[in-house]
C-alpha positions in Angstrom: 56.4 126.3 185.2 53.0 125.8 187.0 50.0 126.0 184.9 47.4 128.8 185.6 44.6 127.4 187.6 40.9 128.3 187.1 39.7 129.1 190.9 41.6 131.0 193.6 42.3 128.8 196.7 40.4 130.5 199.6 42.7 132.7 202.1 44.0 131.1 205.0 44.4 133.0 208.2 47.5 135.0 208.1 49.3 136.9 211.0 48.3 140.7 211.4 50.4 142.8 209.3 51.3 140.2 206.6 51.3 141.2 203.2 48.5 140.5 200.8 48.7 138.9 197.3 48.4 142.1 195.7 51.5 143.7 198.0 53.6 140.5 197.2 52.8 141.0 193.1 53.6 144.8 193.5 57.0 144.2 195.4 58.1 141.7 192.9 57.2 143.5 189.9 58.9 146.6 191.2 62.0 145.0 192.7 65.1 146.2 191.0 66.8 143.0 191.8 65.6 139.5 191.8 63.2 138.8 194.5 63.4 135.5 196.2 61.6 134.2 199.5 64.4 135.9 201.7 64.1 139.4 200.0 60.3 139.7 200.3 60.4 138.6 203.9 63.0 141.3 204.6 61.2 143.8 202.6 58.0 143.2 205.0 59.8 142.5 208.1 58.6 139.0 208.7 60.2 137.0 211.1 59.7 133.4 212.5 56.3 131.9 212.0 55.5 134.9 209.6 58.6 133.2 207.1 56.7 130.0 207.5 53.4 131.5 206.6 55.0 133.4 203.5 56.3 130.3 202.4 52.9 128.9 202.1 51.3 131.9 200.5 54.1 131.9 197.8 53.3 128.5 197.1 49.4 129.2 196.8 50.2 132.0 194.6 52.4 129.6 192.1 49.5 127.1 192.0 47.0 129.8 191.2 49.3 130.9 188.2 50.1 134.1 189.8 53.7 133.8 190.2 56.6 131.6 189.0 60.0 130.8 190.2 63.1 131.5 188.2 66.8 131.5 188.6 68.3 131.3 192.2 64.8 130.9 193.4 63.4 134.5 192.7 59.9 135.0 192.0 58.5 136.8 189.0 54.8 137.4 187.6 53.5 134.6 185.9 53.7 135.1 182.0 56.4 137.5 182.7 60.2 137.2 182.9 62.6 136.8 185.8 64.5 139.9 186.7 67.8 138.2 185.9 67.7 135.2 183.5 69.3 133.6 180.5 68.2 134.8 177.0 69.0 134.0 173.5 69.1 136.1 170.9 66.9 135.1 168.2 66.3 137.7 165.5 67.1 141.4 164.6 64.4 143.9 164.3 65.9 146.7 162.0 69.1 147.2 164.2 67.5 146.2 167.5 68.5 142.4 168.7 65.6 140.3 169.9 66.0 137.8 172.7 63.8 135.0 173.9 64.1 133.1 177.4 66.4 130.0 177.0 63.7 128.4 179.0 60.0 129.0 178.8 57.2 126.5 179.8 54.3 128.8 180.3 51.4 126.5 179.0 49.5 128.4 176.5 51.7 131.5 176.5 54.1 132.4 173.7 57.8 133.3 174.9 58.2 136.9 175.3 60.5 138.9 172.6 62.8 141.1 174.6 64.7 144.2 172.9 68.3 143.9 174.0 69.8 147.3 174.9 73.6 147.0 174.3 75.9 149.0 176.2 79.8 149.6 175.6 81.0 148.3 172.5 78.2 148.0 169.9 78.0 145.0 167.9 79.5 142.8 170.2 76.3 140.5 169.9 74.7 138.5 167.4 71.8 136.1 166.5 72.5 132.9 168.6 74.1 134.2 171.5 73.6 133.4 174.7 73.3 136.2 177.6 72.7 136.7 181.2 70.5 140.0 181.2 68.5 141.8 183.6 65.3 142.6 182.5 62.4 144.9 182.9 59.0 145.4 181.4 58.5 148.7 179.6 55.2 149.6 178.3 53.6 146.5 176.7 57.4 144.8 176.1 60.2 143.7 177.8 63.8 145.0 177.6 66.8 143.0 178.5 70.1 144.6 179.7 72.8 142.2 179.1 75.2 141.6 182.0 77.7 138.7 180.5 77.8 136.8 177.3 78.0 132.9 178.0 79.3 130.3 176.6 77.6 128.4 173.5 78.1 125.0 175.2 74.4 124.5 175.4 73.8 125.0 171.7 72.3 122.5 169.7 74.8 119.8 168.6 74.9 118.9 164.6 75.9 115.6 163.9 75.6 112.0 162.4 73.9 109.3 164.5 76.6 106.3 164.4 75.9 102.7 165.5 78.9 101.0 167.4 79.5 97.3 167.6 77.8 97.3 171.0 74.7 98.6 169.5 75.1 102.0 171.3 74.4 105.1 169.4 76.7 108.0 169.2 76.5 111.6 167.7 79.6 112.2 165.4 80.1 116.0 165.2 80.2 117.8 161.9 82.5 120.5 163.1 85.9 119.1 162.7 87.2 121.3 165.5 85.1 118.7 167.9 87.3 115.8 168.3 84.9 113.6 170.7 81.7 112.0 169.9 78.9 112.3 172.2 76.6 109.3 173.5 73.0 109.6 172.4 70.6 109.1 175.3 67.4 109.9 173.1 67.5 109.2 169.4 63.9 109.7 168.7 62.9 108.4 165.4 66.2 109.0 164.0 68.4 106.1 162.3 72.1 105.3 161.9 73.5 107.5 159.2 70.9 110.4 159.6 72.1 113.9 159.8 70.5 115.5 163.1 70.2 118.2 165.4 70.5 117.6 169.2 70.5 119.0 172.6 73.4 118.3 175.1 72.4 117.2 178.3 74.0 116.8 181.8 77.2 118.0 183.2 80.6 117.3 182.1 82.1 114.7 181.6 78.9 112.8 181.5 77.4 114.8 178.6 74.7 113.0 176.2 72.7 114.3 173.4 68.8 114.2 172.7 68.0 114.4 169.0 65.4 117.0 168.5 65.5 117.2 164.9 66.3 115.0 161.7 67.6 116.6 158.7 68.3 113.5 156.7 70.9 111.8 154.6 74.2 113.8 155.0 75.6 112.7 151.8 72.4 113.3 149.7 72.4 116.3 147.2 72.6 119.7 149.1 73.1 118.3 152.6 76.8 119.5 152.5 75.5 123.1 152.4 72.4 122.2 154.8 75.1 121.2 157.5 76.4 124.9 157.1 73.2 126.6 157.0 72.3 124.9 160.3 75.7 125.2 162.1 76.2 128.8 161.5 72.4 129.7 161.9 72.1 131.3 158.5 68.5 132.5 157.7 67.6 130.5 154.7 63.7 130.7 154.8 61.8 133.9 154.1 59.1 134.8 156.7 55.6 135.1 155.7 54.9 138.3 153.8 58.3 138.8 152.4 58.0 136.9 149.1 54.9 138.4 148.5 56.1 141.9 148.9 59.0 140.7 146.6 56.4 139.9 144.0 54.8 143.3 144.2 57.9 145.2 144.2 58.8 143.3 140.9 55.8 144.6 139.3 56.7 148.3 139.9 56.8 150.5 136.6 60.4 151.0 135.4 59.6 154.9 134.6 61.6 154.8 131.6 60.5 158.6 131.1 62.1 159.3 134.5 65.3 157.5 134.0 68.2 157.9 131.5 67.7 155.8 128.4 70.9 153.7 127.8 69.2 150.8 125.9 71.0 151.9 122.9 74.4 151.2 124.0 76.0 147.6 123.8 76.4 147.2 127.4 77.6 143.5 128.4 77.6 141.5 131.7 80.8 139.5 132.3 80.2 136.8 135.1 81.4 133.6 136.1 80.1 130.8 133.8 78.0 129.3 136.9 76.7 132.9 138.2 73.1 133.0 139.6 72.6 136.3 139.2 74.0 139.4 137.4 73.9 142.8 138.9 76.6 144.8 137.0 77.4 145.5 133.4 80.0 147.6 131.8 80.4 149.8 128.5 83.3 152.1 127.3 84.4 154.1 124.4 86.9 156.4 123.4 86.3 160.0 124.7 85.8 162.6 121.8 86.2 165.4 123.9 89.2 167.4 122.8 90.0 168.0 126.4 90.7 164.3 127.1 92.6 163.2 124.1 93.5 159.4 124.5 90.9 158.9 127.2 87.7 156.9 127.5 84.2 157.4 128.7 82.9 154.5 130.6 79.4 153.2 132.3 79.5 150.7 135.2 75.7 150.1 135.4 74.3 148.2 138.2 70.9 147.0 139.3 68.7 149.4 140.9 68.0 147.6 144.0 67.1 150.5 146.0 64.1 151.3 143.7 62.5 147.6 144.7 63.8 147.2 148.3 62.6 150.5 150.3 63.8 151.2 153.7 61.6 149.8 156.5 59.8 147.3 154.2 59.4 143.7 155.1 62.0 142.8 152.2 64.5 145.8 153.9 64.1 144.1 157.2 65.0 140.6 156.0 68.0 141.9 153.8 69.5 143.8 156.8 69.0 140.4 158.7 70.8 138.2 156.3 73.5 140.9 155.5 74.7 139.1 152.0 73.7 135.9 150.0 75.8 132.7 150.7 77.1 130.9 147.9 77.7 127.1 147.9 78.4 124.9 145.2 74.9 123.2 145.1 72.7 126.2 146.2 72.7 129.8 147.0 71.0 131.4 150.2 70.0 134.8 148.5 69.9 138.2 150.6 66.6 138.7 148.3 63.8 136.4 147.3 64.2 134.7 144.0 61.6 137.2 142.3 64.1 140.0 142.6 67.6 138.5 143.2 67.6 136.4 139.9 64.8 138.1 137.9 63.5 141.6 138.2 66.9 142.7 139.7 69.0 140.4 137.4 70.6 142.3 134.3 69.4 139.6 131.8 70.3 140.0 128.1 67.7 141.4 126.0 65.5 142.5 128.8 64.8 146.3 129.8 66.1 146.7 133.5 66.4 149.4 136.1 70.0 150.4 136.5 71.9 152.8 138.8 74.5 154.0 136.1 77.9 155.2 137.2 79.4 157.6 134.4 83.3 157.6 134.5 85.7 160.0 132.6 89.3 158.2 132.3 92.2 160.0 130.9 95.1 158.8 129.0 97.1 158.1 132.4 94.1 156.1 133.6 93.0 158.4 136.4 89.2 158.9 136.9 88.8 162.7 136.4 85.1 163.2 136.6 81.9 161.0 137.6 78.3 161.4 137.7 75.5 159.0 138.7 72.2 158.6 137.1 69.0 156.3 137.4 68.8 154.8 134.0 67.3 151.9 132.0 69.2 149.5 130.2 69.4 146.4 128.0 72.1 144.2 128.0 73.4 143.2 124.9 74.9 140.0 126.2 75.9 138.0 129.2 79.4 136.6 128.7 81.3 133.9 130.8 84.6 135.2 131.7 86.2 132.4 129.7 84.0 133.5 126.4 84.9 137.0 126.8 88.6 136.4 127.0 88.5 133.8 124.0 86.8 136.6 121.9 89.7 139.0 122.8 92.2 136.1 122.0 90.9 135.8 118.7 90.1 131.7 119.7 86.3 132.2 119.5 84.0 134.4 117.4 81.8 137.0 119.1 79.5 139.6 117.5 80.2 141.7 120.3 84.0 142.2 120.0 84.4 145.1 117.8 81.4 147.2 119.3 82.0 146.1 123.1 84.8 143.9 124.1 87.6 145.9 122.3 86.8 149.3 123.5 86.4 147.5 127.3 89.9 146.2 126.9 91.4 149.3 125.6 89.9 151.2 128.2 91.0 148.6 130.9 94.6 149.2 129.6 94.3 152.7 130.9 92.8 151.6 134.2 95.8 149.4 134.7 98.4 152.1 134.6 96.5 153.7 137.5 96.5 150.4 139.4 100.4 150.2 138.8 100.8 153.6 140.1 99.0 152.8 143.1 100.8 149.3 143.4 98.1 147.7 145.6 98.5 144.5 147.5 99.1 142.0 144.8 98.4 138.4 146.3 97.3 136.1 143.7 95.3 133.5 145.9 93.7 130.4 144.0 89.9 129.8 144.3 88.4 126.4 144.4 85.5 125.6 142.3 83.2 122.5 142.7 81.5 121.2 139.8 78.2 119.1 140.1 76.2 116.8 137.7 72.5 117.3 137.6 72.2 115.0 140.5 74.2 116.9 142.7 77.3 114.9 142.6 80.7 115.9 142.5 82.4 115.9 138.9 85.3 117.7 139.7 87.3 120.0 142.0 89.6 122.5 140.6 91.2 125.8 140.8 89.6 128.7 139.1 91.9 129.9 135.9 92.8 133.8 136.6 92.1 135.6 133.5 92.6 138.9 132.1 88.7 139.4 132.0 88.5 138.7 135.8 91.2 141.7 136.4 89.2 143.6 133.8 85.9 143.5 135.7 87.5 144.0 139.2 89.1 147.3 137.8 86.0 148.5 136.5 84.2 147.5 139.9 87.0 149.2 141.8 86.7 152.6 139.9 82.8 152.7 140.6 83.4 151.9 144.4 85.8 154.8 144.5 83.6 157.1 142.3 80.6 156.1 144.9 82.6 157.0 147.9 83.8 160.6 146.7 80.6 161.6 145.1 78.6 161.1 148.4 81.6 162.7 150.4 81.3 165.8 148.0 77.9 165.8 149.2 78.4 165.3 152.9 76.2 162.4 152.8 76.9 159.3 154.9 78.9 156.6 153.4 79.0 152.9 154.4 82.8 152.3 153.8 84.5 149.2 153.1 87.5 149.9 155.5 90.8 147.7 155.4 93.0 148.9 157.8 96.9 148.4 158.2 98.4 145.2 159.7 99.0 145.6 163.4 102.5 145.8 165.0 102.0 142.2 166.5 101.4 140.8 163.3 104.3 142.5 161.5 106.7 141.3 164.3 105.4 137.6 163.7 106.1 138.3 160.0 109.6 139.9 160.5 110.5 136.6 162.8 109.2 134.3 160.1 110.9 136.1 157.3 114.0 136.0 159.2 114.4 132.4 159.0 114.8 132.7 155.1 117.2 135.5 155.8 115.1 138.0 154.6 115.2 141.4 156.4 112.0 143.1 157.4 112.1 146.7 158.9 109.6 147.6 161.5 110.3 151.4 161.4 109.5 151.9 157.8 106.1 153.1 156.9 104.4 149.9 155.8 102.3 150.3 152.4 101.2 147.5 150.1 104.2 148.1 148.1 106.1 147.1 151.0 104.9 143.6 150.5 105.1 143.8 146.9 108.5 144.7 147.0 108.9 141.5 149.1 107.1 139.5 146.8 109.3 140.5 144.0 112.6 139.9 146.0 111.6 136.3 146.4 111.0 136.1 142.7 109.9 132.5 141.5 111.6 130.5 144.4 110.1 127.5 146.0 109.4 129.9 149.2 107.3 132.2 147.1 103.9 130.8 147.9 104.4 130.1 151.7 105.8 133.7 152.0 102.7 135.0 150.3 100.4 133.1 152.7 102.4 134.6 155.6 101.8 138.0 154.1 98.2 137.4 153.8 98.0 136.1 157.3 99.5 139.4 158.6 96.7 141.5 157.1 93.7 142.8 159.1 90.1 141.6 158.1 87.9 144.0 156.0 84.9 145.4 157.7 82.0 148.1 157.1 81.7 151.3 158.8 80.5 154.8 158.6 84.2 156.2 159.7 86.5 156.2 156.8 89.8 154.4 157.6 90.7 153.9 153.8 91.4 150.6 152.2 95.1 149.6 152.7 95.1 146.4 150.6 93.7 148.6 147.4 95.8 151.5 148.5 92.9 153.7 148.3 91.8 156.7 150.6 88.0 156.5 150.1 86.5 153.4 149.0 82.7 152.0 149.4 80.8 149.0 147.7 78.5 149.7 145.2 78.3 147.2 142.6 76.6 144.4 144.2 73.3 145.4 145.9 71.3 142.2 145.1 74.0 140.2 147.3 75.3 142.9 149.9 73.4 145.2 152.1 76.4 147.4 152.3 75.7 148.3 148.6 72.2 148.8 149.0 72.8 151.7 151.8 75.3 153.5 149.4 72.6 153.2 146.4 70.0 154.8 149.0 72.6 157.4 150.1 73.5 158.3 146.3 69.6 158.5 145.4 69.2 161.2 148.4 72.3 163.0 147.8 72.1 163.4 144.1 68.4 163.9 143.8 67.5 160.8 142.1 64.2 160.3 143.8 61.4 158.6 141.5 57.5 158.8 141.7 56.3 157.0 144.5 54.7 153.7 143.8 50.9 153.5 144.0 51.0 150.6 146.4 50.8 152.4 149.8 52.1 149.0 151.1 55.6 149.9 150.0 57.4 153.0 151.4 57.3 156.1 149.4 61.1 156.7 149.3 64.0 154.7 148.1 66.8 157.1 149.8 68.3 156.5 153.2 65.7 156.6 156.1 66.1 158.4 159.2 66.8 154.6 160.9 69.6 154.1 158.3 71.3 157.4 159.2 70.9 156.9 162.8 72.0 153.3 163.1 74.7 153.3 160.3 77.4 152.2 162.7 75.5 149.4 164.2 74.3 148.3 160.7 78.1 148.1 159.5 79.1 146.1 162.5 76.3 143.6 161.9 76.7 143.0 158.2 80.4 142.7 158.8 79.7 139.8 161.1 77.3 138.3 158.8 79.8 138.3 156.0 82.6 136.4 158.3 79.8 134.1 158.8 78.8 133.6 155.3 82.8 133.2 154.5 83.2 130.4 157.0 80.0 128.5 155.8 80.9 128.4 152.2 84.8 127.6 153.2 83.6 124.8 155.3 81.1 123.6 152.6 83.9 123.4 150.1 86.0 121.5 152.3 83.1 118.8 152.6 82.9 118.5 148.8 86.8 118.0 148.7 86.8 115.6 151.3 83.9 113.9 149.6 85.7 113.9 146.3 89.0 112.3 147.8 87.2 110.0 150.1 87.5 107.6 146.9 91.2 108.1 147.0 92.1 107.1 150.6 95.2 105.1 150.8 96.8 106.7 147.8 99.8 109.1 147.5 99.0 112.6 146.8 101.1 115.8 146.0 100.3 118.2 149.0 101.8 121.5 150.4 102.2 122.4 154.0 99.9 125.1 155.2 100.7 125.3 158.8 102.9 123.8 161.4 102.1 123.2 165.1 104.1 121.3 168.0 101.7 118.5 167.4 102.0 118.1 163.8 101.7 119.8 160.5 98.8 120.9 158.0 98.7 120.0 154.3 96.7 120.6 151.4 96.3 118.5 148.5 97.9 120.5 145.4 95.3 121.7 143.1 92.2 121.0 145.4 92.6 122.2 148.7 91.4 120.8 151.6 93.5 121.0 155.0 94.3 117.6 156.6 96.9 117.0 159.6 100.1 115.0 159.6 100.3 114.2 163.5 103.5 114.0 165.2 102.5 110.8 166.6 102.6 108.9 163.2 105.9 110.5 162.0 107.9 107.3 163.3 110.2 106.9 166.2 112.1 109.8 166.0 112.0 113.1 168.2 110.7 116.4 166.5 111.0 119.7 167.9 109.0 122.9 167.0 110.4 125.9 165.7 108.0 128.6 166.5 109.7 131.3 164.4 110.4 129.4 161.7 107.0 127.6 161.7 108.3 124.2 161.4 109.3 120.8 162.8 112.5 119.2 162.8 113.9 115.9 163.5 116.5 115.6 166.2 118.3 113.0 164.6 117.9 113.2 160.9 117.5 116.9 160.6 114.3 116.4 158.7 112.5 119.7 158.4 108.8 120.2 157.8 108.0 124.1 157.3 105.2 126.1 155.8 105.2 125.9 152.1 107.1 122.9 151.3 105.8 120.5 148.9 106.0 116.9 149.5 104.1 113.6 148.7 101.7 112.1 151.4 99.5 109.2 151.9 95.9 110.2 152.3 94.7 108.1 155.3 91.3 109.4 156.0 88.8 111.6 154.3 85.6 112.7 156.3 82.8 114.5 154.1 80.8 115.0 157.0 83.0 117.2 158.9 85.3 118.0 155.9 88.6 116.7 157.4 91.6 115.0 156.1 94.4 113.0 157.7 97.5 112.2 156.2 100.4 110.1 156.8 104.3 110.3 155.6 104.6 107.5 152.8 106.4 104.3 153.8 106.8 105.7 157.5 107.8 103.0 160.2 105.2 102.6 163.3 105.8 105.1 166.0 107.6 104.1 169.0 105.6 101.8 171.2 103.5 100.4 168.2 101.1 102.0 165.9 98.7 104.6 167.3 95.0 103.5 167.9 92.5 106.1 167.4 89.4 104.7 169.3 85.9 105.9 168.6 85.9 108.9 170.9 88.9 110.6 168.9 91.2 111.5 171.8 93.8 113.9 171.2 97.1 112.8 169.4 100.1 111.6 171.2 102.8 114.3 171.1 106.1 113.2 170.6 108.8 115.3 172.6 112.4 116.1 172.2 115.4 115.6 174.3 115.7 118.4 177.1 119.1 119.4 176.0 117.7 120.5 172.4 116.9 124.2 172.6 113.5 125.6 170.7 115.0 127.1 167.7 114.1 130.9 167.1 112.3 131.2 170.5 113.3 133.2 173.8 111.6 130.4 175.6 114.9 128.5 175.8 114.5 124.9 176.6 111.3 123.1 175.8 109.6 120.5 177.7 109.1 117.1 176.3 
């Protein structure tokens, strides 16, 4: 882009009736479409020599810094934005997406920030997306109207610099879905082995990478999570002013005289042993009311985050942009700064804390018959790990709180279990991997978290409080940010029916599908070898939960009204529910004296107006966090297994495709591929309905859920990928498969044309 000149060139002699600079500038500014030389000439009726003079004038104006040329050789005001241009969404201001031009070279001028006005389906765009947009200047700012969402091919590449034997440098991607390395045209000061960010250059097939940022050693402590943070664009550095505001907010008085005082109760927090924050605590006692014989009273106390994070504050804007905390084995990327997330809003033992208390009345059948919400001050008696609380109940470990706190909690939970069994929610007991690190960030072990009664106890108390929050707001006709989980789609149910048919299990599509429908299937399978793989397929048939102000129920929990109330430290949806409760139930406390902090802690008008958009936004942030967390665990698993390459491992098949099958190491997780090309000289064909590969000559069948022994052939910690081979398998026909450095696609072994594709309507399948 041309730099601004200090002196204006003298006017040249122009034809009579020729437009002035001001007229050209006015036309460019007011044109509804991109204004190139042709459009300007047509607007002023220029012909012949006048067009040549116009070309010279436009060049002079560019040299003077008045105009610049954008896409399709259209002109725009210098320092402005082309009428139609490519933008990248970089931020969220409250609920408005903010974008900047993808290319901006104006010297001494910061790139403008454009407010993106979405049409049609809201929430379709998010941070990091590239769009082709029509732009307009409005007041002192710019507005962008998206025309088309563009592919992310030009985004930064994240990878490791590798040096080949010929001395050439290549970028090995950290994303295991990318199968090819990229040659590096400009490495800067990066060295082989460095984790870097790079920009792609050129056009296919001649794409190269230019290193833009060096992130360090990919195997150093915290690097695996750093890879996920950069890959997914997770905000991990708090902007100036946010942490300062958190410090000020943490100093707000508790207003004990305005809160319900619950400090005399032995309330306990029960959390994972490695929990970084504690935002919920529980208490229960038998109900002495004659009208509730055999029942209990319980309190679910949640950190009163809405008192510290006020609508419209810098803290609030940053929390909304993050949507949730992201948990990695080596660190947490919190939704709120440390001063709140792990200090003032964390329910620490023996310290007075502000809480939102949900009081529950539970009858002898486990039904919650009444609830009320108060702002309270509590003093947690103890923070217990799940294992310690369970050991105390089992009698294997002494605990002073066994009689006053734990036994009443378990007795009340026995009633809540009755209600759970009556609802019969979806019962999929899915293993969760836990990575244990030493003080230096090195991997000690990777194991499956044990599922204890203590886990289910806390889960049931939290569910009861979440339901009470939703219904309490509905009773006041207040807005609710629901946690929605819709029933499975027909397409997924049809696929499940076809899959179950391969086990001779009938699944009627005409019935009303409830969670109990799937539970009956699981019970029918019993403890057979197929149980785990069938449960996996049932899980894959489910829809993904999301946040929305419209109530569609929660299918998995078999609940008509459900909201998230219990984790406002780490989920923005819960913070909105707290604010709604404050407003609907008149729980506002005296305003803080610091005028920099907004007066109210209840929902703002902006919260009301943008509830739908915020729900879409934080649902997307949740999916982003889940993917980042899962990929990081995969990298740790691959790093842990890298010392065992060449060894035999016990594995279970998790997915089957026509090019091979995926398997996971039992007890550890981490998916790896067994390519068909490495399975010997035999032909295999793909049974799509049965999700299986079957040998034509031998009849050997590999199907989802099958347990088998495999040889670990490769473990790549950088991208978290594993590769397996069948043990003692002969070399495939045509000699061993050679994977070159560019990682081409695997060789697909076909099958004879006279073999039908089992379970498919396609008939014959090409080799």
